[in-house]
N, C-alpha and C positions, 0 to 999 in steps of 0.2 A: 504494500500500500504506500501511496505517496504521503509525504508530510512536509509541512512548512517549518523550516528550521531557522530562517533568518529573514528579517525585514530591514530594508534600508530605504532611505530617501535622500535625494540630492538635487540641488539646483543644477541647471544646465546652461546657465547664462553665458552669453558671449564673453563676459568678463573672465570666465573661467578658462577660456581659450587664450585670451590676450594676456600678455605680461602686464603687471601692475603699472609699469611706465607708460603703457598704451591705453589705460582706462580713460584718459581725458578725451580720446576720440569719440567715445560713447557719450560723454557729457556734451561735447560740441554738437553731436548729432541731435541730442535732446533740445539744446538751445536754439538750434536752427529752425525748429518748428516743423520739421519734416514728419515726425511721428506724433500723433495725438497721445495725450497722457491721461490715463484713467484715474478717476477719483473714487473715494469710498462710497459716494452716493450714486455711482453708476454713470457719471457724466464723463465727457472727454474735453480736455482743454489743451491749448497750445502753451508753450513755455512762457510767452509774454503774459498771457492771462494768469498762469500759475504764479508768476512773480508778482503780479499786481495783487493777487489774492493773499499770498503767504509771505511776501518779501523774500529775503535771502538769509534765513537763519543759519544756514550751514556753510557759510562762506569760509569759516576757519577750518573746516574739516574736509571740504572738497578740494584737497590738495594732493599733489604728486606723492608727497611723503606718506600721507594716510593711505593713498591707493596702494602703495607698495606694501605697507603693513597688512592691509586687508587681504591683498592678493596672497601674501605669504601664509596668512591664517587659513585662507580657503584651500590652498594647496595642501596644507597639513591635514585639514579635515577630509579632503578627498583621499589622501594617503591612508587615513584611518579607515575609511569605508572600504578601500581596496584591500587592505589587510584583513578586515573582518570578513569580506567575501572569500578571500583565499583560505582563511582559517576554517570557514564553514564548509568549503569544498562541495558546493551543491552539484547535483546531477543536472538540474534544469534551473534556469533563471526566468522568472516572469517579470517583464518590464511593463509597467503601467505608465503610459505617456500620451501626449497629444500630437496630432498631426497638423502641420501648418502649410498646406499646399504642396506636400511632398508625395504622399501616397494617394491622397484624395484631392479633388478640386471641386468648385461649385456645382459641377454636374452631379456629384454624388458625395455627400458628407454624412456618413452614418453617425448616430449618437454614440454607438459602441461597436467596436469591431475586434474580433480575435483572428489572428493569423495562424493557420494550421498547416502551412507548407513546409516542405523539406529544407528550403533555403531562403534566408532573408537577404534580400538584395538592396543595397543602398542606392539612393538616387544621387548621381553626381551633381555637384554644385553648378556646373556649367549649364545645366538644363533648367535651372530655376529662374523664373522671371523676376522674382522678388529678392534676388540676392542683395545683401546689404552693400551699399556703394563703397564702403571702406574695407570690405572683406574679399580675400582672394583664395587661391588654392591652399596656401599654407594654413590659413585660418580654418577652412572647411575640413582640413585633415583632422582637426580636433573633434569633429563630429562624424568621422569616417565617411565623409562625403566628397573627398577629393577625387575619388573614382568609384567605380561600381564594386565596392567591397561586398563579399558574400560571407555570411555567417550561418551556422547550422540552426535549423528550427527544431521544434519538438512536437511533431504532428500528433502523436498519440495522446499526450497530455492535453494539448490544445483542443483536440476534438472532444475529450472528456469534459473540458471546461465549457465548451459550447453546448454540449448535451445537457449539462447541469443547469446552465443559464436558461435554456428553453424549459426544462422541467420546473424551474423556479419562477416562471412567468416573466423572464427578462428577455425582451426581444434583442437579438444580437445579429450583427452582420458578420459574414465570414469571408475571409480572403485566403486563397490557397496558393497563389503564385504571383510572381512579379515578372511578366514576360517582356515588358518594355521599360526598363528602369530609367531610360532617358525621358520618359513621359510620366511614369508613376513608380516611385520607389520609396523605400523607407528613409526616414529623415532624422532630424537632430535629436529627438527625444530618445530614440533607440541608440543611435550612433554614439552619442556622448557617453552613455553608460558603458557600452562595449569598449570604447576606445580608452576611457579613463579609469574604469574600475576593474576590468577583467584582467589586466596585467598580461595581456598576450594569450591568455587561455581561451579556448573556444567552447565555452559553455553553451549547450543548446538553449535557445531562447524562445519563449512564448510572448510575442507582443500583444498587449491588450491596449487598444487605442480608444481614448475617450475624445469626443468632440467637446473640448473646453472652450475653444476660441470663437466659434461661429454660431451665434443664435439663429433661429429660435430653438433648435433641437439640442441644447446643451443640458445634460442631466443635472438635476438639482443636487445639492450636497446630500440630502436624505437618500436620493436614488443611488448616488455614488457609494455611500456607506453600505446600502443594501446589496449592491453589486459585489462589493468586497466580501460581504458575508457569504454570498453565493459562491464566490471564487474559492473561499476556504473550503466550503462543503464539497465543491467539485474536486479540489486537489486531494482532500482526505478520503474521498470515495473512489478515487482513481485506482485501478489495479496496477498502475505503473509503480515499480519499485524505485522511487525517486525521492531524493532529498531536494527540496525546492526552496530557493530564495526568491523573495518578492521585492521589487525595487520601484519606488515612485520617482519619476523623472520630471523635474521642472520646479517652478515656484522659487521663493514664496512671493510676497507682494512685489510687483513691478508693473509699470515703469515709474511709479512713485513708490518710494520706500515707506511703507506704513508700519512702523515698528510696533505700535501697540497691538494692531491686528495680528501681526506675525507672532508676537510673544504669547498672545492668548491661544493661538493655534498650537504652538510648541508645547505650552502647558497641557492642553487637552490631549495631545498626542502622547505625552509622557505617561499620563495616568489613564489612558484609554477612556476619555470622557466622550462616550458615544452621543450623548444628548447634545453636547455643544457642537460637535463636528457635524452631525446630521442636521442640526437645527440652524446652521449658519445662514445668515442673510445672503442670498446670491448676488445682490447688487454690487458689492465690491469685487466679485469674482468674474471680472471681465478682462479682456486683453491678456497681458502677461500674468496678472493675478489669478486668472482662471485656472492656471495649472495647479493651484491649491487643491482642486478637485481630485487630482491624481493621488495626492497624499491622503485625502479623505477615503478614497476607495481602498488604498492599501491598509489604512487603519481598520477598516471593516474586516479585513482578512486576517489580522494578526492579534486579536485580543488575548490569545493564549501565550504570546511572547512578551517578555519583560523588557521595558525600556532600559538600555544600558548606557547610552551616550548621545549627546547632540552638540552641535555648534551652530550658533546664530550670529551672523555678521551683517549689521545694518549698513548698507553702502549708500552714501549720498555723493553722487558724482558731479553734482552742480550745486551752486549756492542755494537754489530754491528747493532742493531735496529730491530731484529725480534720481532714480537708481533702482536698487533692488534689495530685498531682504534675502541674503544668501543663507540657505538652510541645509543642514546635514543631520541625519539621525540614524540610529541603529537600535534594533530590537532583536533579541534572541532568547532562546530557552535557557 
């Protein structure tokens, strides 16, 4: 029988690919107004409007020196997670992440999809229309998207998960192959975890993809938690003789760093506060902050595991407070 032996969660921000000395490029992008910034009440604003609303309270910490310190701390946190994964030595890794125009596009965006193919094929960065203007091949290597990398899937366990979801009344899409990765292939949420945490090992992977970014069919936090509960039942009922690690990819709050929200979530995750996690207001969970849903799903799958460690790094990369709450967490038996 299969069993869940490890739970991990990790941000996958571009800041974790860039050296701390390069973080200012993201701040400059924020200030340019190119990307709208999501607020806790579900609105989007540009930097000039944010500055008029909030002023510049973080001028003294949005500095190259602080960026280097935070970058070093984040690298140590990722090293911790990579070591925890290596120590657990799982037979299969379930990665819960979101897709942002990589495997899916507006013609077809399922609320929830499980991949049960033999081979996970990454989409090369050169085929993406929305590549970030300051990012090139070296950057996308950090997401395993510099070329069409191929990683092993875990089709038997993935199929067991799909069957259980259906039995539990959870409608789920199924994907079984990636025939044209230049058009549709796996993206950053899967690639970052494989590239940064696997340490070169080729653990078979079950991708579980949530539509966090693109309303209206984004699952509510309560639904995400329920999906996680069903995921645990599926794994524990599977006849596969497998030790399974589950990893949430993405988060926490961005593109504004909302430290109070993040710390409330971290507290709830430490103590398995299902009422808080399932009852979260979805209004703040838009754009980058929507990836918090991935953490909620994983929380639903691991109430039997004990919190062991976490690291939270509130990053303000501009004086007005744009940035991200970088989060990293470990649960195990």
